[in-house]
C-alpha positions in Angstrom: 33.2 180.8 111.7 30.7 183.5 110.8 30.3 186.0 113.6 26.9 187.5 112.4 25.3 190.4 114.0 22.1 192.2 113.1 20.9 195.6 113.5 18.5 196.2 116.3 15.8 197.1 114.1 16.0 193.8 112.2 14.2 190.7 113.6 14.5 187.1 113.7 11.5 184.8 113.1 12.8 182.6 116.1 15.2 183.1 118.9 16.1 179.8 120.6 17.5 179.9 124.0 19.8 177.1 125.1 22.6 175.3 123.5 21.9 171.7 124.8 20.7 169.0 122.2 17.2 170.2 122.1 18.0 173.8 121.4 20.4 173.0 118.8 18.2 170.4 117.3 15.4 172.9 117.1 17.5 175.6 115.7 18.9 173.2 113.0 15.2 172.1 112.1 13.9 175.5 112.0 16.5 177.2 109.8 16.4 174.3 107.5 12.6 175.0 107.0 13.3 178.5 105.9 13.1 180.5 109.3 15.4 183.1 110.3 16.9 181.8 113.6 19.3 182.9 116.1 20.5 180.6 118.9 21.8 181.9 122.1 23.7 179.7 124.7 24.8 181.2 128.0 28.1 179.3 128.4 29.3 176.6 125.9 27.3 174.0 123.8 26.5 170.8 125.9 27.8 172.4 129.0 24.8 171.3 131.0 22.6 168.2 130.8 23.6 167.1 127.2 27.1 166.2 128.2 26.0 164.8 131.7 24.4 161.7 130.0 25.0 158.0 130.0 25.9 158.6 126.4 23.3 156.2 124.9 21.0 156.4 121.8 18.5 153.8 123.2 14.9 152.9 123.5 15.0 153.0 127.3 14.2 149.3 128.1 13.4 150.0 131.8 10.7 152.7 130.6 8.5 149.7 129.3 8.0 148.9 133.1 6.5 152.3 133.5 4.1 151.9 130.5 5.8 154.6 128.5 5.4 152.5 125.3 5.0 155.6 123.0 8.3 157.1 124.0 10.2 153.8 123.9 8.7 153.0 120.3 9.8 156.6 119.2 13.2 156.1 120.5 13.6 152.8 119.1 12.7 154.0 115.7 15.2 156.9 116.2 18.2 154.7 117.0 18.8 153.8 113.4 17.8 157.2 111.9 20.5 158.9 114.2 23.0 156.1 113.6 22.8 156.9 109.7 22.8 160.5 110.2 26.1 160.5 112.3 27.8 157.1 112.1 31.1 158.6 113.1 30.0 159.6 116.6 27.4 156.9 117.1 28.1 153.3 117.0 26.1 150.1 117.6 26.7 148.5 121.0 25.5 145.2 122.3 24.3 145.1 126.0 24.5 142.0 128.2 21.9 141.7 130.8 22.7 138.8 133.2 19.8 137.0 135.0 19.7 137.6 138.7 17.8 134.9 140.1 16.5 137.0 143.0 15.3 139.7 140.8 13.1 140.0 137.6 12.2 136.4 136.3 13.8 135.3 133.0 10.4 135.2 131.4 9.9 138.9 132.1 13.3 139.8 130.7 12.6 137.7 127.7 9.1 139.2 127.1 10.4 142.9 127.4 13.3 142.3 125.1 10.8 140.6 122.6 8.9 143.7 122.7 12.1 145.9 122.5 13.0 144.1 119.3 9.8 144.5 117.6 8.1 147.9 118.7 10.7 150.0 116.7 10.9 148.5 113.3 14.7 147.4 113.8 16.5 146.9 110.5 20.1 147.1 111.0 20.8 146.3 114.6 21.0 142.6 115.5 18.3 141.1 117.5 18.1 139.7 121.1 20.2 136.6 121.8 20.6 134.4 124.9 24.1 133.8 126.3 25.5 131.1 128.4 27.9 133.1 130.6 29.8 129.9 131.6 31.4 129.8 128.0 30.8 133.1 126.6 33.6 135.8 126.9 31.1 138.3 128.5 30.9 135.8 131.5 34.6 135.9 132.2 34.5 139.2 134.3 31.5 138.2 136.1 30.6 136.2 139.3 30.3 132.5 138.8 26.7 132.6 140.0 25.7 134.5 136.8 25.3 131.7 134.3 22.7 133.1 131.9 22.2 136.4 130.2 20.4 138.1 127.3 22.2 140.2 124.8 20.4 143.0 123.0 21.3 146.0 120.8 21.3 149.8 121.3 23.8 152.4 120.4 26.4 154.6 122.0 27.0 158.3 121.2 29.6 161.1 121.9 26.8 163.2 123.4 28.7 166.6 123.4 30.0 166.4 119.9 26.3 165.4 119.0 25.2 168.8 120.3 28.0 170.7 118.6 27.5 169.2 115.2 23.7 170.1 115.4 24.7 173.7 116.1 27.4 173.6 113.4 24.9 172.4 110.8 22.3 175.1 112.0 25.1 177.8 111.5 26.0 176.3 108.1 22.5 176.7 107.0 22.2 180.3 108.0 21.3 180.4 111.8 23.0 183.1 113.7 24.7 180.8 116.4 26.1 182.4 119.7 27.8 181.0 122.6 28.7 182.9 125.9 25.5 184.9 125.1 22.8 185.2 127.7 19.2 186.2 127.2 18.9 188.8 130.1 15.5 190.5 129.2 12.6 189.8 126.9 9.5 192.0 126.7 6.5 192.0 124.3 6.4 194.8 122.0 3.7 194.9 119.4 3.9 191.4 117.6 7.3 190.5 118.6 9.7 190.2 121.5 12.2 193.0 122.3 15.3 191.0 123.5 18.3 192.0 125.4 21.4 189.8 125.0 24.7 190.1 127.1 27.7 188.7 125.1 31.3 188.8 124.9 31.1 192.2 123.2 28.5 193.6 125.9 24.8 194.1 125.4 22.9 193.9 122.1 19.4 194.5 121.3 17.4 192.0 118.8 13.7 191.4 118.0 12.0 187.9 117.5 8.5 186.8 116.7 8.8 183.6 118.7 11.0 182.5 121.6 11.9 178.9 122.1 12.8 178.4 125.6 15.0 175.2 125.5 17.2 176.0 128.5 17.0 172.6 130.0 17.3 172.8 133.9 17.3 176.6 133.6 13.7 176.8 131.6 12.1 178.0 134.9 14.8 180.3 135.6 14.8 181.9 132.1 10.9 182.4 132.6 11.6 184.2 136.0 14.7 186.1 135.1 14.3 187.3 131.5 10.4 187.2 131.2 9.7 188.2 134.8 7.6 185.0 135.7 8.6 184.5 139.5 6.1 181.8 139.8 7.3 179.4 137.3 7.6 175.9 138.4 7.4 173.3 135.7 10.6 171.4 135.9 11.6 168.5 138.3 15.3 168.4 138.6 16.7 164.8 139.0 20.3 164.3 139.7 22.2 161.3 137.8 25.8 160.7 138.5 28.5 158.5 136.8 32.1 157.2 137.7 34.6 156.4 135.1 37.0 153.7 136.2 40.0 151.9 134.8 39.1 149.2 132.3 37.1 146.5 133.9 37.0 143.9 130.9 38.6 143.4 127.5 35.7 142.8 125.2 33.6 145.5 123.4 30.2 144.7 124.9 28.4 146.5 127.6 26.5 145.4 130.6 23.1 146.4 132.2 22.9 145.4 135.8 19.7 144.9 137.8 19.8 146.3 141.3 17.7 145.3 144.3 16.0 148.6 144.5 14.4 148.0 141.0 16.9 150.3 139.3 19.5 149.4 136.7 23.1 150.7 136.0 25.3 150.3 133.0 28.9 149.5 132.6 30.1 150.7 129.3 33.4 150.5 127.6 34.7 154.1 127.4 37.5 155.9 125.5 39.5 152.9 125.0 41.0 152.4 128.5 38.0 153.1 130.7 34.6 151.7 131.9 31.7 154.1 132.4 29.5 153.1 135.2 26.1 154.9 136.0 23.6 156.3 136.6 21.8 157.3 139.8 18.4 158.9 140.2 17.5 161.3 142.9 15.8 164.5 143.3 17.9 167.7 143.2 17.5 170.9 144.8 19.7 173.9 144.0 21.7 175.6 141.1 22.1 172.9 138.4 25.8 173.9 137.9 26.7 173.2 141.4 25.7 169.6 141.2 28.2 167.1 142.1 28.3 163.3 142.8 27.7 162.5 146.4 29.4 160.0 148.7 26.2 158.0 148.8 26.1 157.9 145.1 29.6 156.8 144.7 29.0 154.0 147.2 25.9 153.0 145.4 27.6 152.8 142.0 30.5 150.9 143.3 28.4 148.4 145.2 26.0 147.8 142.3 28.9 147.1 140.0 30.6 144.8 142.6 27.5 142.8 142.9 28.2 141.5 139.4 32.0 141.7 138.8 34.3 138.9 140.3 36.8 141.7 141.3 35.1 144.4 143.6 35.2 147.9 142.0 37.1 149.9 144.6 37.2 153.7 145.0 40.9 153.8 144.0 40.0 152.5 140.6 38.0 155.8 139.9 39.7 158.3 137.6 36.8 160.7 136.9 33.3 161.4 138.1 30.6 163.7 136.7 27.1 164.4 137.6 24.3 166.5 136.2 20.5 167.1 136.5 18.0 166.0 134.1 15.3 168.6 133.6 12.1 166.4 133.6 8.5 167.7 133.3 7.1 167.6 136.9 4.3 165.2 136.5 3.9 164.5 140.2 5.4 161.2 140.1 6.3 160.1 143.6 9.8 158.7 142.9 12.5 160.5 140.7 13.0 157.1 138.6 9.3 157.1 137.9 9.0 160.6 136.7 8.2 160.7 132.8 11.3 160.9 130.4 8.8 162.1 127.7 9.0 165.7 126.5 6.4 168.2 126.8 5.9 171.4 124.6 3.9 174.3 125.9 2.9 177.3 123.6 1.4 180.5 124.1 0.8 183.7 122.0 1.1 183.8 118.3 -1.6 184.9 115.9 -0.1 188.5 115.8 1.1 188.4 119.3 4.7 187.5 120.3 4.8 183.8 120.6 6.6 181.7 123.4 7.4 177.8 123.2 8.7 176.3 126.2 10.4 172.8 126.1 10.4 170.5 129.1 12.2 167.0 129.3 13.3 165.1 126.3 16.5 163.0 125.9 19.3 162.5 123.5 17.5 159.7 121.4 14.3 161.6 120.8 15.9 165.2 120.2 15.2 165.0 116.5 11.6 164.2 116.9 11.2 166.7 119.6 12.6 169.3 117.2 10.0 168.4 114.6 7.3 168.7 117.0 8.7 172.1 118.1 8.8 173.2 114.5 5.2 172.3 114.0 4.3 174.4 117.1 6.3 177.3 115.7 4.5 177.0 112.4 1.1 177.1 114.1 2.2 180.1 116.2 3.8 182.3 113.6 3.1 180.7 110.2 4.3 177.4 108.6 7.5 177.3 106.6 8.9 174.3 104.8 8.5 170.5 105.8 10.3 168.1 108.0 13.7 167.2 106.5 16.3 166.2 109.0 15.6 162.4 108.9 17.9 161.8 106.1 20.3 164.8 106.5 23.6 163.7 107.8 25.4 165.9 110.5 28.8 167.5 109.8 31.3 164.7 109.1 28.7 161.9 108.9 28.2 162.1 105.1 29.3 158.4 104.6 27.7 155.1 104.5 27.6 153.2 108.0 29.5 150.5 106.5 32.6 152.8 106.0 32.5 154.6 109.4 34.4 151.9 111.3 37.2 151.8 109.0 37.4 155.5 108.2 40.6 155.9 110.3 42.2 153.3 108.1 41.3 155.4 105.0 42.9 158.4 106.7 46.1 156.3 107.2 46.2 155.5 103.6 45.7 159.2 102.6 48.3 160.3 105.2 50.8 157.4 105.7 52.8 159.3 108.2 49.7 159.8 110.5 49.9 157.9 113.7 47.3 155.1 113.9 45.8 156.1 117.2 45.5 159.7 116.2 44.0 158.6 112.8 41.4 156.6 114.6 40.5 159.3 116.9 40.1 162.1 114.4 37.9 159.7 112.3 35.6 159.0 115.4 35.4 162.6 116.3 35.2 164.5 113.0 34.3 161.8 110.3 35.1 163.1 107.0 35.8 166.5 108.3 39.0 165.2 109.7 40.2 165.8 106.3 39.8 169.7 106.9 42.2 169.3 109.8 44.8 167.2 107.9 44.5 168.9 104.3 47.8 169.9 102.9 49.9 168.3 105.7 52.8 166.2 104.6 54.2 165.3 108.0 53.6 165.7 111.8 55.4 169.0 111.8 52.6 170.5 109.5 50.2 169.9 112.4 51.9 172.5 114.5 52.5 172.4 118.2 51.7 169.2 120.0 50.0 169.8 123.2 50.0 166.3 124.4 47.8 163.2 124.1 47.9 163.7 120.4 46.1 167.1 120.4 47.9 169.4 117.8 47.8 173.0 117.0 45.9 172.3 113.7 43.1 170.4 115.6 42.8 173.1 118.2 42.6 175.7 115.6 39.8 173.7 113.9 37.8 173.5 117.1 38.3 177.3 117.7 37.2 178.3 114.2 34.5 175.9 113.5 33.1 174.6 116.7 33.2 177.6 119.0 35.7 176.3 121.4 36.9 179.1 123.7 38.6 177.4 126.7 40.7 174.2 127.4 37.6 172.9 129.1 35.6 173.3 125.9 38.2 171.0 124.1 39.3 168.5 126.7 35.9 167.7 128.2 33.3 168.5 125.5 34.9 168.6 121.9 37.1 165.6 123.0 37.6 163.5 126.0 41.3 164.1 126.2 41.1 165.5 129.7 41.0 161.8 130.8 44.5 161.1 129.4 46.3 164.5 129.1 48.9 165.4 131.8 48.2 168.1 134.2 51.1 170.3 132.9 49.9 169.9 129.3 46.4 170.9 130.2 47.7 174.0 131.9 49.8 174.8 128.9 46.7 174.4 126.6 44.4 176.6 128.9 47.3 179.4 128.7 47.2 179.1 125.0 43.5 179.3 124.7 43.4 182.3 126.9 46.0 184.0 124.8 44.4 182.9 121.4 40.6 183.5 122.3 40.7 185.9 125.2 38.7 183.6 127.5 40.0 182.5 130.9 39.6 178.7 131.9 37.0 179.5 134.5 34.9 181.1 131.8 33.6 177.7 131.1 
């Protein structure tokens, strides 16, 4: 991995603050247009909101009820664009929506799904269908009272890898990409910003004509701490929590369940042996990194799922929980679930003065469109370079037809007959064609080096350190992969010790 450094007298066109999906997407777009770009992430890529999601590339069916038609239409169009960009980490998924006789009437569901099918120019994803749950396999895990359902299409994504691959592509195109690097001070000097960075090697001074503040839940914090704006208040933090339980059903479809409070939850097949259930929506006060699922949220998710499944979902089925905060633009909505999920960009300066662009809100599905909008704003502030280009540019590992992606693990097994089938499939899903970089030259398992457990080898760990900025065991186990779900505690401790010895970062650095 290139560890670029610049002399303090040089300057970038743009310094992007924040290594979530928005920051990495913006950096990728800008550098591809010809801007000189630095990206600074305080901790690790996707260590905040971008890995706390429900992991969907979707239009947002329920947003239609809040009349966010523009956002839904943009997101629906983007589903297939993103799927083609990264077919290894994005896959189509069918969602089963049981009709609950006491809640939204069937005609309303049918009308909403008709709009969902036709708003976004769907081409590859199959349309809505109606199911008889008394005979369809999707009805088997559900209570007998649910006899009718609608089935529609959206997509699932490995959210943390989605972020890392955008960062990797930005770096490959020339961006100076840093993790564990905080912007601690930014002052206007002449026509540019004088910026102080604090990173692994101490403090460093750089200059930039434009700052893009894409710090997610910490946007206002950056404005207050680095730019000295103590009165900044633009973001409404909304907590969303999830539980992961032992597998609840055997088929490959997901469920979307209506609740009596008007909200919905999902139950999604997850990492082979598990089911992901979420999410909640409640306002959050406090430091975003301190967020954790509450007892009330756990009760809510268990009760909501148990309303539909024949076998109640009990606490002892939970194997993992995670919680995060969504940094929504504060539009004054009375309820957390009613606050806009749309993105808002606010610019200032430019035209010879240091420029600032603040990014509020957004979601995984619309990150690429947000990045294009941000690039246009940057062009208006400091001068236009290049044109939009990302719609047909695959992310690293995704340079393959969609039709091949699902069977790419089998192709790896044909090339490397000694490769364990489960490992081949996992490498194909995580790395796509880049899996060949990990396996190249290997003639047997021994060539992959030390086995850390759960199929994680020294060759893969080295790849993650050298090309994906992994510095701690947490980076690997919970963001680059999800092997933390299945790796034994002793093996995790051994990996943490290895990472500390290899990279110099203790586990708690993440």
